[in-house]
N, C-alpha and C positions, 0 to 999 in steps of 0.2 A: 800737736794732734787734737785741736778744738773741734774739728770737722768729724763727727761721726758717721760711719757708713751708711745711707739711706736704707741699704737692705737689710742691716742688723737692727735699725730702729723698727721698721716693717715688722720684723720677725717678732720683736719685744712686743710690739703694740697687738699683735695677732695672738701672742701667746698670754698676754694679758686679758685680752678680751674672752679667751676660750677658759682660762681660769675663773674669771667672773661668772661666765655661764654656768661652768659646772658648780660653782659655790651657790648661784641662785637656785639651780635645780636642786641641790641638797637640802637647802633651805625650804623649799617647797615640799619636797620629800618629810622631812622631819616635821613641820607643820599639820601635814595631812596626817602621819602616824599619830600626832599627838591629839588631834581631832579626833581619830578613831578610837584611841584609846580612852579620851574622855565619854564617847557615846557607849563604849563597851562597858566602863565604869557606871554609867547611869543606869544602863539596863541592868547591869548584875545588882546596884542599889535597889532597886523595883523589885526583883526575882527573888534575893535571898534574904532570909532573916539576920539579925546582927550576930547571932551565934555561928549562921553558916557562913556569913562574910568573915568573920575572924578565923573559923577553921580554914577556909579558903587562903587566906593570906598566910597562915602558918605553913600551908602545903605549898604555898608559892615561895616560900623562904627555902625549904628543902628540896623540893621539886618542882622546878619551874616549868618543865614540859608537862608534866602531868596535870598541874594546875591550869596551864594555857588550853590544853585539850579539854579539859572539864569546862572552863570558862567558855569556849568556842560551843560545845554540847549545849549548855545551858542557855545561851543566847539563841541558838538555833531553835530548840525547843520552844522558847519563850516567842519568837518570832512566827513559828509554824501554828502556835495556839495550843500546843499539846502539853504545856504546862500548867497544871491544874491551878496553882496558887504559888504563895511564897514558899520557897524551898527551905525546911527547917534543918536543924543540926543533924537528926537522925536519917532524914533523906539524904542528906550531904554525904554522912559516912557510908551509907548505901552505895551512892554514885561513886564514890572515891574507891570503893572495893572494886566497882565493876571496871573503872577506869584504869587502875594500876597494872602495870604490865605483870605478867605471869613469871613468877620466880621459876627457874629450873631447879628440880630437885638433884643434886649431885652427890653420887653413890660412888664411894672409892671400894673397890674388890680387890682384895688381896689374895694372891694365889700361891 
């Protein structure tokens, strides 16, 4: 059985081409995501004071979704020109209080 079925070989070639195309597309998406992340970091570096950047990094470790939301808001404010200057640590604290999801107060009533 040294001769393989030509249909099987064609099927293998098509599948290999599909996998290569998917791999290239995934690489392009990851490269684009890295570039976007680099741009985001560059903008945040200019917008935030060192103390505020440090606080944001700590928040990102504990609450990545809150930090991401705050980053997006800061970038939007900067791009629209509504951010007066570099955000210091006190301003960052106030922004974090506004961005954090409200906790529900649970009361148990025994009858």
